[in-house]
C-alpha positions as CSV (number, residue, x, y, z in Angstrom):
1,M,-51.9,-136.9,92.1
2,Q,-53.5,-133.8,93.7
3,S,-53.0,-131.7,90.5
4,T,-54.5,-134.5,88.4
5,L,-57.5,-134.7,90.6
6,R,-58.0,-131.0,90.4
7,G,-57.6,-131.1,86.7
8,L,-60.3,-133.8,86.4
9,I,-62.6,-131.8,88.6
10,L,-62.0,-128.7,86.5
11,F,-62.7,-130.7,83.3
12,A,-65.9,-132.1,84.8
13,C,-67.1,-128.6,85.8
14,A,-66.4,-127.3,82.3
15,A,-68.2,-130.1,80.7
16,A,-71.2,-129.7,83.0
17,L,-71.3,-125.9,82.3
18,H,-71.1,-126.5,78.6
19,A,-73.9,-129.0,78.7
20,Q,-76.1,-126.7,80.7
21,M,-75.4,-123.8,78.3
22,Q,-76.7,-125.6,75.3
23,P,-80.4,-124.6,75.2
24,P,-82.8,-126.9,73.5
25,A,-84.7,-125.3,70.6
26,T,-88.2,-125.9,71.8
27,P,-88.0,-124.4,75.4
28,Q,-86.2,-121.4,74.0
29,Q,-89.1,-120.6,71.6
30,A,-91.6,-121.4,74.3
31,A,-90.0,-118.8,76.5
32,G,-90.8,-116.2,73.8
33,L,-87.4,-115.6,72.2
34,E,-87.7,-115.5,68.5
35,A,-85.2,-117.3,66.3
36,D,-82.7,-115.1,64.5
37,W,-84.3,-115.9,61.1
38,D,-87.7,-114.7,62.5
39,I,-86.6,-111.4,63.9
40,A,-84.1,-110.5,61.0
41,P,-86.9,-109.6,58.6
42,V,-88.5,-107.4,61.2
43,L,-85.2,-105.6,61.6
44,Q,-84.9,-105.2,57.8
45,E,-88.4,-103.7,57.7
46,I,-87.4,-101.3,60.5
47,G,-84.5,-100.2,58.4
48,D,-86.6,-99.9,55.3
49,H,-89.2,-97.9,57.2
50,A,-86.6,-95.4,58.4
51,L,-85.5,-94.8,54.9
52,R,-89.1,-94.2,53.8
53,L,-89.2,-91.3,56.3
54,L,-86.5,-89.4,54.5
55,P,-88.5,-88.1,51.5
56,P,-91.2,-86.5,53.6
57,L,-88.5,-84.9,55.8
58,D,-86.7,-83.7,52.7
59,Q,-89.9,-82.1,51.5
60,A,-90.1,-80.0,54.7
61,N,-89.5,-76.4,53.5
62,T,-87.7,-75.2,56.6
63,K,-86.6,-71.9,55.0
64,S,-90.2,-71.0,54.4
65,W,-90.9,-72.0,58.1
66,L,-88.3,-69.5,59.3
67,E,-89.8,-66.8,57.1
68,K,-93.2,-67.5,58.8
69,G,-91.7,-67.1,62.2
70,A,-90.8,-70.7,63.1
71,S,-88.1,-71.4,65.7
72,E,-84.7,-72.6,64.6
73,T,-85.3,-75.5,66.8
74,Y,-87.7,-77.0,64.2
75,V,-85.0,-76.8,61.6
76,A,-82.6,-78.6,63.8
77,Q,-85.2,-81.2,64.6
78,V,-85.8,-81.9,60.9
79,Q,-82.1,-82.3,60.3
80,S,-81.7,-84.5,63.4
81,S,-84.7,-86.6,62.3
82,K,-83.0,-87.3,59.0
83,E,-79.8,-88.3,60.7
84,Q,-81.6,-90.6,63.1
85,A,-83.6,-92.2,60.3
86,R,-80.3,-92.9,58.4
87,A,-78.7,-94.3,61.6
88,I,-81.7,-96.5,62.3
89,A,-81.6,-97.9,58.7
90,D,-77.9,-98.7,58.9
91,E,-78.0,-100.1,62.5
92,A,-81.1,-102.2,62.0
93,K,-79.8,-103.8,58.8
94,A,-76.5,-104.6,60.5
95,L,-78.3,-106.0,63.5
96,S,-80.4,-108.2,61.3
97,H,-77.2,-110.2,60.6
98,N,-76.6,-110.8,64.3
99,P,-79.8,-110.0,66.3
100,E,-78.6,-111.4,69.6
101,V,-76.3,-108.4,70.2
102,L,-78.3,-106.9,73.1
103,S,-76.5,-103.5,73.2
104,S,-77.0,-103.0,69.4
105,A,-80.7,-104.0,69.7
106,L,-81.2,-101.5,72.6
107,Q,-79.5,-98.8,70.5
108,V,-81.9,-99.3,67.6
109,L,-84.9,-99.3,69.9
110,F,-83.8,-96.1,71.7
111,R,-83.2,-94.4,68.3
112,I,-86.7,-95.4,67.1
113,Q,-88.3,-94.1,70.3
114,G,-86.3,-90.8,70.0
115,L,-87.2,-90.4,66.4
116,E,-90.8,-91.0,67.0
117,T,-90.8,-88.3,69.7
118,M,-89.0,-85.8,67.4
119,L,-91.3,-86.6,64.5
120,G,-94.3,-85.5,66.6
121,S,-92.7,-82.1,67.0
122,V,-91.7,-81.9,63.3
123,A,-95.3,-82.8,62.4
124,E,-96.5,-79.9,64.6
125,A,-94.3,-77.6,62.6
126,L,-95.4,-79.0,59.3
127,R,-99.0,-78.5,60.3
128,K,-98.5,-74.9,61.5
129,Y,-96.0,-73.6,58.9
130,Q,-96.5,-75.8,55.8
131,S,-99.5,-78.0,55.4
132,P,-101.8,-80.0,57.6
133,A,-102.0,-82.7,55.0
134,D,-98.1,-83.1,55.0
135,A,-98.2,-83.3,58.8
136,Q,-100.9,-86.0,58.7
137,A,-99.0,-87.9,56.1
138,L,-95.8,-87.9,58.2
139,I,-97.7,-89.0,61.3
140,A,-99.4,-91.8,59.4
141,L,-96.0,-92.9,58.0
142,S,-94.4,-92.8,61.4
143,A,-97.2,-94.9,62.9
144,E,-96.6,-97.7,60.3
145,N,-93.6,-98.9,62.3
146,G,-95.5,-99.4,65.6
147,A,-95.9,-103.1,65.3
148,N,-92.3,-103.7,64.3
149,R,-91.1,-101.5,67.2
150,D,-93.3,-103.4,69.7
151,R,-92.0,-106.7,68.3
152,L,-88.4,-105.6,68.7
153,Q,-89.1,-104.4,72.2
154,R,-90.6,-107.8,73.1
155,Y,-87.6,-109.5,71.5
156,I,-85.1,-107.4,73.5
157,V,-87.0,-108.1,76.8
158,N,-86.9,-111.9,76.1
159,L,-83.3,-111.8,75.0
160,A,-82.3,-110.0,78.2
161,A,-84.3,-112.5,80.3
162,Q,-82.5,-115.4,78.5
163,R,-79.1,-113.8,79.1
164,E,-79.9,-113.4,82.8
165,K,-80.8,-117.0,83.1
166,E,-77.6,-118.0,81.3
167,Y,-75.5,-115.8,83.6
168,Q,-77.1,-117.3,86.7
169,V,-76.3,-120.8,85.5
170,M,-72.7,-119.9,84.7
171,D,-72.3,-118.2,88.1
172,K,-73.8,-121.2,89.9
173,E,-71.5,-123.6,88.1
174,A,-68.5,-121.4,88.6
175,Q,-69.2,-121.2,92.4
176,R,-69.6,-125.0,92.5
177,C,-66.4,-125.6,90.6
178,R,-64.5,-123.1,92.7
179,G,-65.7,-124.9,95.8
180,M,-64.6,-128.2,94.5
181,L,-61.2,-126.8,93.5
182,T,-60.5,-125.1,96.8
183,A,-61.7,-127.9,98.9
184,P,-58.8,-129.7,100.7
185,V,-57.9,-133.0,99.2
186,I,-57.9,-135.9,101.6
187,S,-55.4,-138.5,100.8
188,G,-56.7,-142.0,101.1
189,R,-53.3,-143.7,101.2
190,K,-52.0,-145.4,104.3
191,K,-48.3,-145.3,105.1
């Protein structure tokens, strides 16, 4: 009898938790979290943009830079920028298929921010050792991704906030269920 009662309590807690974890569509969007099909094209564009950065980086004549006295660091930054751009393209396209993976979304955002910082340094080398026009073109191309980066950042913040709320609800329900399961059962039978 006691195990049956605990089983029923456990089932009721699981059902209540499941019902609370099903978010209605309208409040989710009102909270600011975009639907997967809305953020997926943004992620695709982020990946496409990263690939568009490769040709200008390939045109950087780093051998000529070294002959003109440039630091080896600039050469390494150009190579690293290419690698980061390829990684962003691959990861953003993979993320577009399942955008609610928070760790992957953060990885893409951090790569974008790192690449943007590095491109500033590469543009400085382009300006000094190759051509001011090439530097300006790289800066302009890099800036084209600003709106998508900002939108991804907002999406990540909203996704994290939603996950925190879900975890709070789960924890509250788990505590309530644990309290019900560990409470002493009082037998109502008289002998």
